[in-house]
N, C-alpha and C positions, 0 to 999 in steps of 0.2 A: 503493500500500499504506500500511500504518500506520507512522508514523515510530517508530524505536527498536525495531522488531520484525524479526527476521530473516525474510525472505520465505519461506525453506524451512520454518521452524518454523510460520509462519502457515498455509502450505499443509497441513502435516501435522495441525494443529489443526482446520482446516476439514474434512479428510478424516475425522477422528475423530467429528466431529459430523454426518457424512453430507452434507456440503456439497461439491459439485464445481463448480470454476470452469473455464470454457473461453473463451479469447479467440477472437473471431470477426473475421476480416479483412474489413473493409468499406471502401468508398470513399465511401459516402454513406448517410445514414439519413434517411428521409422519414416524417413522421407527419402524416396528414391529419385535419383537424378541420373543423367547420362554417365554411365560407367562407374558411378559411386553411390553409396547409400549412407545416409547420415542417421546414426542411431543414438538416441537419448534415453539412457537408462533412468528409472525412477523419476520421471519428469513431473513437474507441477504444470498441469494443463488447465487453462481457464477459457471458456467460451463466452464471448461478449456478442450479444445481439443488440444491434442499433438500427432503427429505421428498416427492419426487415433483412439486414445483412448480418451474417455471422462471421466473426472473426475469432481465430484461435491463437492463444498466446501460450508458448511452451518455453519453460525455463528448466535448466538442468545442465548436466555435463554431457557434451555431444562428442561423438567420435566418428570420423569418416572411415568407411570400410569400402574396399575395392569389391565391385560387383562382377561375378563371374557369369557369363552367358551360358545358360544350360542348353546343350545341344543334344538331342536325342538320336539314337541310332536310325530311327525312322526318318528323321530329317535328312541325315546323311545319305540314306539310301535313295530318298526322293531326289535329292540334287544329283547324286551319282547317276541315277537312271535318266533323269531329264537332261542332263548336260553331257551325258556319255563320257564320264571321266572316272578317275580312280577314286577309291575311298579317301585317300589322303588329300587329293585336290578338293574334293567335296567338303571334307572336314576343315581344311584351311580357309576355303572361301566362306564357310558359315562362320568361322571365328572372326574373319576380317569384316563381315557384314552384320556382326552381333546377332547372329541367328536368323537373319532375313533370308528365307529360302528363295524367293523370287530374284532378289538382288544377287544372291550367290550364283544362281543359274546364269543370270545375264552376264556376270563378270567372267565366269568360266567360258561361256560361249563367245564373248568378245575376244578373250585371250586365244581361244582356238582359232578364230577367224584371223587374228593378227599373225599367227604362226604359219598360216597357209601360204 
């Protein structure tokens, strides 16, 4: 809260402005981004609703974690059959495209055309 202000008075003032704050019990907050994941253990989470808009405030100790793209054997087989390439080429293309099957097939096909 704000130092020097009575929490009850602050809550009443927020209510008068149409703001509603709700504490959300949480054990972990996870935010996914491109290639990384932000993990906040034992966070303090508050949801503030004002004029129909919801805002979430998360405080705690955060740690960035590298995200590994999960590539299934079925995805590898699909790329391998569609692009007519080796298993290793299909797997490498999927890793380079972060698991995007269509893009992996296109990249392999383009590479094969260039080699002709």
